[in-house]
N, C-alpha and C positions, 0 to 999 in steps of 0.2 A: 604492363607498360607503366612506367614509373614517370609521376609528375610532381614537381614540387608546388606546394602552395605558394600563390604569388598575389601580389595585391591586385585586385578588382574592383571595379567601380560599383558600389552596392546603391540601388536605385532608392527612389525618393521615400523618404519618411515624412507623411503629410501632417504630422502635428508632434510636437515636442513631447517625449515620453515623460509621463507624468506618474507619481506614486499612486497605487492601487489602493485606495482607502474605501473600508466597507462603507456602503450607503452614499456615497458620492459619485457624482455624474463623471464619467470617464469616457472619452473620445476614442474611436479606433485609431490605431496606427499602422500605416502602410510601410510594407518592408519587401524586400527581395527585389527582382529585376527582371525585365522581360517578361517571358511566359511563364515564369516563377515568382509573379508578384501577389503578396497576400495582405489581408487585412485583418488586424486581431478581432475578436469579438471579447470586449469588456465585460468582465463578470460572468464569463460562461462556467457553469458548472457550480457556481456558489449558492448557498443556501439563503431564505428570505432575509436575513441579516446580512446578506452580504458577505459571508466569511466561507472559505473552503471547507469542504467536508471531508476531507480526506486524512488529514493527520499527516506524519511525515511521510514523505514520497523518497524512493530509491529503486524505481522499478521500471515498469515498459508499459506500452499501448498497443492495442489491436483493435480491430473493427469487424464486426460480424456482418453477414448477409443482409440483415436487416437495417445495418447502419447505426446499432449499438456502440457504445466505444467502452471498452474494458481497460482498467487501468489498475496496476498493483502497487500496493501501499504498506506500509508496516502493519497496518491493522488487517487488510486483506484485500479482497477485489471488489472494487467498485465497478458498476454497470450504469453508463449514463446514456439517455436518448440523444439523438443528434441536437436537441434544443439545450442540452444541458441539465436535464432532470434525472436525477437517480431513480433507476428502474429496477434494481436488485442490488443486493452486496451479498459476498461471501467471506464472512469474518471468522476470525478464530485461528488456533495455533495452526491448524492445518493449511490456511490459506496464506498465514501472514510472511511477510517478507520473502516475496518472490520477485527476484531481481531481474528477470527477463521472461517475457511471456510470447508466446506465438499462437496463432488459431489456424486451425485445419478442419474442412468440410469433410466428413466421412460419411458412409452409409448409415451410421447410426445417430448422426447429427454433427454439430459443430462441437470441437473440442479445443481446450485451453492446454496448452503445454508450457510447463513454467520451471525455471531454474532457481532453487532455493538455496542460496550460499549460506545463510545461518544455519538452516537445518540440515545442510549437505545432502540435497538430493534433486533429482528431478521428480516432475509430477505432472499427470495428465488427469483432467477432469472435465465433465461435461458443461459446455458453456451456458446453459439454460438452467439446468437443475443443481450443478455444482458437485455432482455425483464424482467422487474421486475413483477412478478406475485403473491407475497403475502409479506407482512409485517406482523410481531408480535411485536407489543407494549406491556407495562406491561398489563398483564391481570387483570382489575380490578374485574372481576368475582371470584378471588381468595379470596377475602375478606382481603386481606393484605393491611396494610397502610403503603406502602414504601415511603421513603422520595427519594430514587435514585434508578434507574434500569439501570445497567451497565453489559449486557450479555458479556460473554467472551468466552462460547462454545457453539457448536449445533452439533447435531447429529440425526440421523434419523432411525426410528425402521422400520423392515422388512414391518410392515403393513402401514408404511407412517407416524405414528405419528412423531410429531418433538419434541424433548427434547432440551430444552434452559437453559443453567447454567448462574445464576445471579452472577457471580463469583467476580466482583469488588464492590460489593455491598451488598445485603442480605444474598448471599450465598444459596438461595433458588434454587431448580432446577423446572422448569415448564415443564410441559407436554401439547401438543396441538395435535389435530387431524390433519389430512392431508390439511383441509382446514382452520387451524389457530384458530379453536374453543378450548377455555381452557378446560382442563380435570382435571388436579390435580397439585400438587406439593409436594415436599419432601425436607428434610435436612433443616438444619440451620447453623447460624456460630458460630463457638467455636472449641475446641479443643478435644472434646469427641470423643469417637469410631465412633459413627454414625452423627458427624456434621464436617462441612468444613470450613476450615480457608483459603479461597481463592480457590474455586473449580474451576479452571482456565482452565483445558483442559478436553476433553471428546470424546469418540468415542464408535461406536459399537464394542464390542468385539466378532468377528466371529470366535473366536479359540474354543467357546463353544457352546453347543446345548442344550437348545435355547441361541441365542446370550445376553451377558450381557453389562450393561454400564461399561466402564472403565474409571475412573474419577482421573484427576491429582488434588490431595488435596496439591497445592503448598507450602504454607506456615504453614501446620500442624506441630504440634511440637510432638516428634520431626521431623525437617523440612523434607518435601519432601515424600509423600507417595502416591501410587496408591490404589484404592479401588474399588471393585466391587458391583455393585447393578444391582437388576433385572430390567426390563423395566416398573414395575409397581412402582419402587421407593423403593423396600424392600433392605436393608443392607445384602450382601452376606457374604463377607471377605474383610479384609486388606490383599491387594496383596503382596506389597513390601514397605519397609520404606529405610530412609536414602539416598533420592535420589538427595539431594541438594533443587533445585527449579523446580520441573518437570512442564513443560509449556503445553506440548500436548502429544498426542500419536498417531501413526498410525500403521496399521495392514497389515501384508502381510503373509498368510500361517500361520505358528505356531509363526512367530517373531513380536515383538512391539518395534519401534523406539520411544525413549523418549529424546526430547530435555531437557536440563538443563540450565536455565538461568545463571549458572556460567560459560557457556562456555564449553559445552561438550555435547555429545549425547551418550545415553547408547541403547545397544540393549539387549533385554530379549528374551529367547526362552519361549517354552509353559509351562515349569515349572516354568515361572518367575523368572528363574535365570539370571544374568547378563553374557553375552557371549564376548561383546566388547564395548569398550569405544572409541568413535572417537573426535578428535580435541580438547583433553582436555586442557584448558588454565589454566595454573598455575600463571600466572601475576596477582597480585591483582590490579594492575593499569587499566588492560583491560579486566578482565572477570567481567561479570554482570556490563558492561559498555556500554551505548546507544552511546555515543560520542566518538567512535573510528572512525575517519575518513578513507576514503578509501586508502589514503598514509600510514596509519598505519596499515592496514590489513596484516595479515601473513598467508601466504599459509599453509592451514593445520591445522591451529588454530583458534578456534571460539572465539567470545567475548561474546554473549548472545544467544544461540540459543532458538528459539521462535516456529517454525513450522517445520515440515518434512512430506515427503511423499515417497513411493516406486512407482516405474513405474514396468511395466511387466516384466522387465529383471532383477528385484533386485537392480537395482541402486536406490540411495538415492537422494532427493533435498531437502536442509537444508535451512532455512532461520533465519539469525540473526536479533535480535532486534538491529536496528544500524541507526545512523542519516543520513548515506550515503547510505543505501539500499542495503543489502548484500542477495544475494542467490546463492547458491553453487551447484553444480552437482557433486556427489561422484560415480565414477563407479565400480561397483562389480567386483571384480577379480576372475576370473573363477577357 
């Protein structure tokens, strides 16, 4: 079903957005509408000096069974408790620059799957120990002669098949079995109905039976659409258009959170209708801008939303594409 983005009333912001200054008292900001109303948590994840601990962020967010929050950054993967304290980190070359992450509960424990655009590979590692158990380089068995391989998104089918999107290069989407053996690929770069112009984000859309792939076609003309494919790579439908630059998708129940690089996050219901818009940034100087330092952040206003994830209580964790490393907790208003 195709729906164009339209103007909607975005409910109350309970105080003016103010700069996020280290050491200063900042009040929460309310955003959203209806049942998708949230309060920000000022200073969540900061160190004792009131600074972000992450360094540059250009990645994703997931939450494990215990409620711990994982986010990927240039330095590696940081794991926070729900109250914003760092509980562990996986740093170094093998964990750096993971552009997108998924988490999956398996018989051997919970595992993080990552798409590493800079390193040109997919990766799988144990969520608690960090032990790397699988790497997915470009599959030469595909017969494609690619000059560049830069994966931007990864997800896992119910049977364990791994789907990896080459969103910053060929825009082919590759399918591997659970052991990393190449199976197939689909898609190509372009602006046609069944083509991708930056297949940037992707997840398993569990709102449907059987589940589908929900793919963010970030730069497709007209810009910003989500599309559905089945797990064999067959096109199903164009879900929604006019989303700006959708970067990733996260599902909880009937709802989908969709970060937009222009500096906002939209929430869709099961009919793929927009029900809330969060953190909308109307400042052309700071939206879609990586170089907004922490002393210029504004509480309740995003600059370049890149990743998001829901916890069990329906709270949202949102990462900005940002030079100082921004990860925000939004608490659902009951």
